[in-house]
Backbone as JSON, one array per atom type, in Angstrom:
{
  "sequence": "QVQLVESGGGSVQAGGSLSLSCAASTDTMWLMAWYRQAPGKEREFVSGITNAGVATYADSVKGRFTISADNAKKTSYLQMNSLKPEDTGMYYCKYKNPSGDYWGQGTQVTVSS",
  "N": [[10.56, -8.21, 16.2], [8.97, -7.23, 13.32], [5.44, -8.0, 12.23], [3.51, -8.09, 9.34], [0.17, -7.81, 7.87], [-1.73, -8.36, 5.13], [-4.44, -7.34, 3.44], [-6.87, -7.38, 1.11], [-7.06, -6.32, -2.24], [-6.9, -7.89, -5.81], [-8.96, -8.85, -8.54], [-10.01, -6.43, -11.35], [-11.99, -4.56, -13.52], [-10.8, -1.52, -15.93], [-10.89, 1.56, -14.74], [-12.06, 0.73, -12.26], [-12.31, 0.06, -8.59], [-10.29, -0.72, -6.17], [-9.5, -1.67, -2.6], [-6.76, -1.63, -0.1], [-5.33, -3.09, 2.87], [-3.36, -3.18, 5.6], [-2.17, -4.78, 8.52], [-0.27, -4.06, 11.37], [1.98, -6.06, 13.54], [2.63, -4.41, 16.14], [3.15, -2.09, 18.81], [3.66, 0.7, 18.16], [2.93, 2.96, 16.17], [4.79, 4.1, 13.17], [6.13, 4.79, 10.46], [4.2, 4.03, 7.7], [3.84, 2.21, 4.41], [3.29, 1.88, 0.89], [3.98, -0.3, -1.8], [4.86, -1.15, -4.99], [5.28, -3.79, -7.64], [5.45, -4.7, -10.67], [5.33, -7.47, -13.07], [8.75, -8.09, -14.33], [9.77, -5.75, -13.91], [11.42, -3.11, -11.46], [10.68, -2.98, -7.89], [8.36, -0.51, -7.02], [7.85, 2.73, -5.21], [4.56, 3.52, -3.95], [2.79, 4.89, -2.32], [3.06, 6.63, 1.11], [2.55, 7.29, 4.55], [2.88, 8.86, 7.47], [3.15, 8.79, 11.04], [1.96, 11.2, 12.3], [0.01, 11.43, 10.15], [1.01, 12.61, 7.64], [0.9, 12.38, 4.31], [2.42, 10.93, 1.23], [2.59, 10.69, -2.38], [3.34, 8.97, -5.13], [3.94, 10.06, -8.21], [2.36, 8.95, -10.51], [0.21, 8.14, -9.07], [-1.31, 9.96, -7.73], [-4.09, 11.83, -6.97], [-5.79, 9.63, -7.43], [-5.09, 7.49, -5.75], [-5.55, 6.92, -2.53], [-4.22, 7.2, 0.62], [-4.6, 6.11, 4.32], [-4.36, 5.88, 7.48], [-4.95, 4.22, 10.57], [-3.94, 4.77, 13.69], [-4.45, 3.44, 16.3], [-5.53, 0.68, 15.91], [-3.15, 0.28, 14.39], [-2.43, 0.04, 11.56], [-2.89, 0.31, 8.06], [-4.45, 1.87, 5.17], [-5.07, 1.48, 1.42], [-6.7, 2.99, -0.64], [-8.08, 2.48, -3.69], [-8.7, 4.26, -6.95], [-10.03, 4.71, -9.92], [-8.69, 2.82, -11.33], [-6.01, 1.78, -13.49], [-4.9, -0.46, -16.28], [-1.77, -0.32, -15.99], [-1.42, -0.19, -13.13], [-1.25, -2.62, -12.07], [-0.02, -5.32, -10.65], [2.02, -6.59, -8.06], [1.49, -5.4, -4.9], [2.91, -4.33, -2.1], [3.05, -3.98, 1.37], [4.82, -1.75, 3.74], [6.56, -1.29, 6.77], [8.09, 0.85, 8.61], [10.4, 1.67, 11.25], [12.44, 2.86, 13.78], [14.04, 0.55, 14.27], [14.32, -0.52, 11.93], [13.26, -1.5, 8.37], [10.16, -3.26, 7.77], [8.61, -5.64, 5.84], [5.39, -6.63, 4.3], [3.77, -9.68, 2.58], [2.67, -9.22, 0.33], [0.15, -8.67, -2.06], [-1.81, -9.46, -4.68], [-2.68, -7.26, -7.68], [-4.93, -6.94, -10.1], [-5.46, -5.29, -13.0], [-7.47, -5.31, -15.72], [-7.89, -4.34, -18.9]],
  "CA": [[10.15, -8.3, 14.68], [7.11, -6.51, 13.27], [4.9, -8.74, 11.02], [2.58, -7.18, 8.64], [-0.55, -8.58, 7.27], [-1.91, -7.15, 4.05], [-5.69, -7.95, 2.86], [-7.46, -6.87, -0.22], [-6.39, -6.66, -3.73], [-7.66, -8.46, -6.6], [-9.0, -8.29, -10.16], [-11.13, -5.45, -11.52], [-11.85, -3.67, -14.73], [-10.05, -0.49, -15.6], [-11.96, 2.31, -13.89], [-12.63, 0.58, -10.89], [-11.46, 0.49, -7.77], [-9.97, -1.59, -4.88], [-8.93, -1.27, -1.27], [-6.06, -2.59, 0.36], [-4.96, -3.0, 4.1], [-1.89, -3.6, 6.21], [-1.96, -4.19, 10.02], [1.06, -4.27, 11.75], [2.05, -6.4, 14.72], [3.72, -3.44, 16.57], [2.67, -1.09, 19.8], [3.7, 2.02, 18.02], [3.08, 3.45, 14.92], [5.89, 4.94, 12.75], [5.81, 5.28, 8.94], [3.65, 3.13, 6.76], [3.85, 2.74, 3.0], [2.83, 0.96, -0.07], [4.96, -0.36, -2.9], [4.24, -2.3, -6.09], [6.13, -4.29, -8.37], [5.15, -5.34, -11.9], [6.49, -8.56, -13.76], [9.91, -7.71, -14.69], [10.17, -4.46, -13.1], [11.59, -3.04, -10.04], [9.52, -2.23, -6.73], [8.38, 1.23, -6.87], [6.98, 3.47, -3.99], [3.17, 4.16, -4.51], [2.36, 5.85, -1.18], [3.28, 6.38, 2.54], [1.97, 7.94, 5.49], [3.63, 9.08, 8.83], [2.43, 8.52, 12.31], [1.4, 12.36, 11.73], [-0.94, 11.86, 9.15], [1.35, 13.13, 6.73], [0.69, 11.31, 3.1], [3.12, 11.35, -0.09], [2.31, 9.76, -3.11], [3.81, 8.6, -6.51], [2.9, 11.1, -9.37], [1.39, 8.2, -11.12], [-1.2, 7.51, -8.38], [-1.66, 11.1, -7.41], [-5.6, 11.76, -7.49], [-6.58, 8.45, -7.78], [-5.03, 6.62, -4.59], [-6.0, 7.91, -1.08], [-3.68, 6.37, 1.8], [-4.87, 6.57, 5.54], [-4.28, 5.18, 9.0], [-5.59, 4.06, 12.11], [-3.03, 4.49, 14.82], [-5.05, 2.94, 17.42], [-5.5, -0.29, 15.07], [-1.86, -0.2, 13.68], [-3.49, -0.33, 10.09], [-3.02, 1.43, 6.94], [-5.2, 1.68, 4.06], [-4.78, 2.2, 0.58], [-7.78, 3.13, -1.33], [-7.33, 2.8, -5.14], [-9.93, 4.65, -7.51], [-10.01, 4.95, -11.35], [-7.71, 1.9, -11.74], [-5.54, 1.68, -14.86], [-3.92, -1.5, -16.42], [-0.41, 0.02, -15.49], [-1.43, -0.4, -11.81], [-1.08, -4.2, -12.18], [1.4, -5.72, -10.12], [2.02, -7.35, -6.7], [1.64, -4.57, -3.75], [3.78, -4.52, -1.01], [3.13, -3.04, 2.76], [6.24, -1.66, 4.41], [6.38, -0.58, 8.09], [9.26, 1.62, 9.0], [10.56, 2.21, 12.68], [14.26, 3.22, 13.99], [14.93, -0.57, 14.11], [14.58, -1.12, 10.37], [12.08, -1.79, 7.56], [9.45, -4.79, 7.59], [7.54, -5.97, 4.55], [4.3, -7.54, 3.84], [3.97, -10.82, 1.86], [2.18, -8.92, -0.97], [-1.02, -8.97, -2.45], [-1.92, -8.79, -6.12], [-3.47, -6.32, -7.75], [-4.88, -7.27, -11.64], [-6.36, -4.57, -13.76], [-7.81, -5.58, -17.09], [-8.61, -3.24, -19.91]],
  "C": [[8.92, -8.07, 14.35], [6.78, -7.43, 12.19], [3.6, -7.96, 10.49], [1.81, -8.22, 8.0], [-1.48, -7.94, 6.42], [-3.26, -8.15, 3.77], [-5.96, -7.2, 1.9], [-6.88, -7.27, -1.57], [-7.52, -7.59, -4.41], [-7.6, -8.61, -7.87], [-10.28, -7.23, -10.33], [-10.77, -4.76, -12.77], [-11.01, -2.41, -14.58], [-11.09, 0.49, -15.66], [-12.3, 2.09, -12.68], [-12.1, 0.65, -9.88], [-11.34, -0.92, -6.75], [-9.47, -1.15, -3.54], [-8.09, -2.24, -0.59], [-5.72, -1.91, 1.97], [-4.2, -3.56, 4.9], [-2.09, -3.42, 7.51], [-0.71, -4.82, 10.21], [1.0, -4.78, 13.57], [2.8, -5.34, 15.71], [2.98, -2.52, 17.82], [2.66, 0.22, 19.15], [3.73, 2.26, 16.76], [4.17, 4.4, 14.38], [5.58, 5.21, 11.28], [5.32, 3.93, 8.46], [3.79, 3.2, 5.2], [3.68, 1.64, 2.22], [3.79, 1.18, -1.1], [4.52, -1.28, -3.97], [5.55, -2.78, -6.93], [5.54, -5.35, -9.45], [6.15, -6.53, -12.34], [7.61, -7.78, -14.5], [10.52, -6.13, -14.7], [10.73, -4.23, -11.88], [10.35, -2.82, -8.99], [9.96, -1.09, -6.99], [7.46, 1.59, -5.87], [5.71, 3.92, -4.53], [2.75, 5.33, -3.46], [3.07, 5.7, 0.24], [2.76, 7.54, 3.19], [2.67, 7.8, 6.89], [2.36, 8.92, 9.94], [1.61, 9.85, 12.64], [0.4, 12.45, 11.06], [-0.56, 12.15, 7.79], [1.66, 12.05, 5.69], [1.78, 11.79, 1.87], [2.68, 10.08, -0.85], [3.48, 10.05, -4.4], [3.01, 9.79, -7.35], [1.99, 10.39, -10.3], [0.01, 8.0, -10.48], [-1.86, 9.06, -7.87], [-2.94, 11.37, -7.81], [-6.36, 10.7, -7.57], [-6.71, 7.52, -6.32], [-5.1, 7.58, -3.35], [-5.3, 6.66, 0.1], [-4.22, 6.82, 2.96], [-4.25, 5.49, 6.54], [-5.0, 5.05, 9.9], [-4.76, 3.82, 12.94], [-3.35, 3.51, 15.73], [-4.92, 1.19, 16.63], [-4.32, -0.58, 14.53], [-1.95, -0.84, 12.3], [-3.31, 0.83, 9.42], [-3.71, 0.99, 5.81], [-4.85, 2.06, 2.74], [-6.16, 2.0, -0.56], [-7.63, 3.64, -2.65], [-8.7, 2.92, -6.16], [-9.37, 4.81, -9.17], [-8.97, 4.11, -12.04], [-7.27, 1.69, -13.14], [-4.82, -0.04, -15.06], [-2.85, -1.54, -15.79], [-0.2, -0.22, -13.93], [-1.36, -1.91, -11.38], [0.01, -4.28, -11.42], [1.07, -6.26, -8.6], [2.26, -6.27, -5.65], [1.81, -5.13, -2.45], [3.6, -3.67, 0.4], [4.46, -2.86, 3.4], [5.97, -0.9, 5.68], [7.89, -0.33, 8.61], [9.45, 2.02, 10.36], [12.1, 2.44, 12.57], [14.65, 1.99, 14.16], [15.22, -1.1, 12.82], [13.32, -1.33, 9.65], [11.41, -3.47, 7.77], [8.42, -4.49, 6.5], [6.57, -7.04, 4.63], [4.91, -8.9, 2.86], [3.57, -10.25, 0.65], [0.75, -9.3, -1.14], [-1.28, -8.63, -3.75], [-3.09, -7.96, -6.34], [-3.57, -6.27, -9.36], [-5.9, -6.04, -12.28], [-6.69, -4.79, -15.06], [-8.54, -4.38, -18.08], [-9.92, -3.53, -20.43]]
}
């Protein structure tokens, strides 16, 4: 069982920045990703990164968010710049390996206009 510990998040005004991190209790890095869920909406993909450093982004965050990973620390980071009110939601970290998907507990991001 892989456990994920998220940190970061908080409240910021539009145009501001926040950083999230997610540490996995695993010996091997595979794929880590970030999802978010706004009230009343389904959870959606935000960004992901493979252990080879290949990153993908949702169109809505391209150019504003940057994902990175420290394989030695088994930690991924999500730097969020130029935040918009529509970025508000609970952000979840996901770790994926051949055994399955593991989710963090979520961290709240609130962007006010």
